[in-house]
Legacy VTK file of the C-alpha trace (Angstrom):
# vtk DataFile Version 3.0
C-alpha trace
ASCII
DATASET POLYDATA
POINTS 181 float
-8.555 -16.497 -10.009
-8.249 -12.413 -10.457
-5.129 -10.837 -11.378
-4.492 -7.389 -11.396
-0.701 -6.132 -12.268
-0.107 -2.034 -12.690
2.663 0.206 -12.787
2.844 3.485 -11.692
6.095 5.986 -12.326
6.368 8.884 -9.407
8.732 11.443 -9.490
10.348 10.550 -6.323
12.910 8.661 -4.585
12.473 5.517 -3.637
12.265 5.234 0.204
9.583 7.840 0.151
7.696 5.747 -2.188
8.132 2.695 -0.603
7.796 4.346 2.856
4.281 5.718 1.523
3.044 2.918 0.440
3.123 1.110 3.979
1.895 4.077 6.054
-0.976 2.946 7.514
-2.130 7.221 7.408
-1.491 7.456 4.429
-3.230 4.929 3.056
-6.276 6.193 5.059
-6.004 9.323 3.114
-5.674 7.701 -0.295
-8.886 5.938 -0.327
-11.362 8.173 0.590
-13.342 7.137 -2.049
-14.374 3.443 0.303
-13.898 5.533 3.855
-11.200 3.299 4.766
-9.950 3.223 8.554
-7.445 0.985 10.454
-9.296 -0.606 13.236
-7.716 -3.253 15.077
-3.876 -4.222 14.628
-1.114 -1.656 13.519
-3.375 1.091 13.293
-0.850 4.021 12.818
2.534 4.639 11.220
4.375 2.271 9.138
3.594 -1.169 8.484
6.126 -3.676 9.333
7.246 -7.270 8.014
4.818 -9.832 10.401
2.287 -7.407 11.573
-1.342 -7.451 11.103
-3.971 -4.214 10.677
-8.084 -5.078 10.500
-9.752 -1.983 8.205
-13.079 -1.240 7.626
-13.973 0.519 4.713
-18.217 0.590 2.728
-17.737 -1.272 -0.824
-20.830 -1.821 -2.943
-22.974 0.217 0.527
-21.670 -2.739 2.316
-19.784 -1.985 5.562
-17.131 -4.999 5.314
-13.543 -6.071 7.789
-10.769 -7.074 5.832
-7.813 -8.285 8.158
-4.570 -8.126 6.299
-0.581 -9.458 7.648
2.557 -7.674 5.851
3.985 -11.205 5.115
6.928 -10.476 3.361
9.767 -6.963 3.497
12.932 -5.663 1.467
13.034 -2.669 2.153
13.363 -0.856 -0.021
12.600 -2.585 -2.662
9.183 -4.684 -2.333
6.846 -5.941 0.552
3.869 -8.128 0.161
0.432 -8.620 2.532
-2.232 -10.965 2.533
-6.031 -11.065 3.554
-6.421 -12.979 7.245
-9.952 -12.680 7.199
-12.401 -11.117 5.129
-15.247 -10.739 2.060
-12.173 -12.377 -0.314
-11.735 -16.091 -0.444
-7.834 -14.988 -0.691
-6.172 -12.342 -1.195
-2.181 -11.403 -1.906
-1.326 -7.602 -3.089
3.153 -7.536 -3.618
4.442 -3.946 -3.788
7.622 -3.469 -5.927
9.497 -0.804 -6.486
12.399 0.285 -8.661
14.114 3.419 -8.866
15.539 5.533 -11.725
17.858 8.522 -12.154
14.023 10.384 -12.674
11.949 8.808 -9.821
10.893 5.385 -8.559
8.984 2.351 -10.557
5.781 1.348 -8.461
4.145 -1.914 -9.702
1.035 -3.991 -7.613
0.166 -7.746 -7.940
-3.119 -8.096 -6.930
-4.075 -11.816 -7.098
-7.502 -12.561 -5.600
-10.398 -14.758 -5.379
-14.202 -14.102 -4.669
-16.053 -15.908 -2.344
-18.910 -18.069 -3.615
-17.201 -20.476 -6.439
-18.724 -20.307 -9.406
-21.059 -17.403 -8.542
-17.929 -15.445 -7.338
-15.627 -16.434 -10.457
-18.700 -14.632 -12.503
-18.787 -11.288 -10.612
-14.658 -11.567 -10.910
-15.106 -11.967 -14.785
-18.048 -8.790 -14.861
-17.417 -6.380 -12.455
-14.580 -7.172 -9.074
-11.733 -6.596 -11.208
-12.572 -3.640 -12.698
-13.978 -2.814 -9.207
-10.684 -3.232 -7.758
-8.543 -1.949 -10.451
-10.234 1.432 -10.246
-9.529 0.885 -6.500
-5.781 0.612 -6.961
-5.431 3.333 -9.352
-6.951 6.123 -7.001
-4.914 4.816 -4.325
-1.686 4.827 -6.871
-2.470 8.474 -8.189
-3.203 9.832 -4.416
0.338 8.690 -3.538
1.676 9.649 -6.977
0.581 13.438 -6.140
1.367 13.145 -2.216
5.123 11.844 -2.969
5.732 14.357 -5.414
4.347 16.995 -3.183
5.177 18.398 0.170
1.853 15.979 1.484
4.246 13.121 1.899
5.988 14.969 5.193
2.054 14.287 6.731
2.746 10.762 6.962
6.547 9.258 7.227
8.953 10.439 10.075
11.671 8.425 8.036
14.163 10.807 5.860
12.432 9.722 2.331
15.945 11.494 1.026
17.476 7.934 1.187
19.600 6.604 -1.504
18.533 2.976 -2.378
20.382 1.862 0.069
18.018 2.598 2.805
21.448 5.080 4.607
20.126 8.277 5.762
21.776 12.028 3.765
24.602 12.768 6.100
23.116 16.499 6.659
19.666 14.923 8.971
19.762 14.699 12.829
20.933 12.371 14.474
18.148 11.315 16.291
16.319 10.474 12.894
19.302 8.453 11.522
19.380 6.343 14.642
15.620 5.250 14.016
14.737 7.445 16.478
10.822 9.491 16.892
LINES 1 182
181 0 1 2 3 4 5 6 7 8 9 10 11 12 13 14 15 16 17 18 19 20 21 22 23 24 25 26 27 28 29 30 31 32 33 34 35 36 37 38 39 40 41 42 43 44 45 46 47 48 49 50 51 52 53 54 55 56 57 58 59 60 61 62 63 64 65 66 67 68 69 70 71 72 73 74 75 76 77 78 79 80 81 82 83 84 85 86 87 88 89 90 91 92 93 94 95 96 97 98 99 100 101 102 103 104 105 106 107 108 109 110 111 112 113 114 115 116 117 118 119 120 121 122 123 124 125 126 127 128 129 130 131 132 133 134 135 136 137 138 139 140 141 142 143 144 145 146 147 148 149 150 151 152 153 154 155 156 157 158 159 160 161 162 163 164 165 166 167 168 169 170 171 172 173 174 175 176 177 178 179 180
């Protein structure tokens, strides 16, 4: 089984980083190298627990589909998604967030198993782990840029200027506080 663990420090509030990481629209914008688009299930907005999304992307020159389900969510510190169907034999991606005085540490723990038994294991060792690590690093760099600039406003409606408990700053309008769009 392949395992990738990456830590990305982002100078932005935890709620903003958390919401960007689970935004379907931010995901599509941050994965332009594989032309990833959401084609079924939740196709826009913020993923919530138990929701599914089917991604279509091109990897290794081959158009592929991957359906994942958000299996766990603890706002704003963690969410986990698992593959329901796709090219991997199995895949689980845990996203963790830890707030500090100067920003947020985002940790990705990506576990995967290639199909095809021993041939898949060889592929994991030779190129797949490196490919997936590079893919996640590029995505994280894009999310970092979005969160640290005003670009995050293009992807999340909710106030990302919340404290770590999820409480909304008091200066925000009542429709945002009530969670209405």
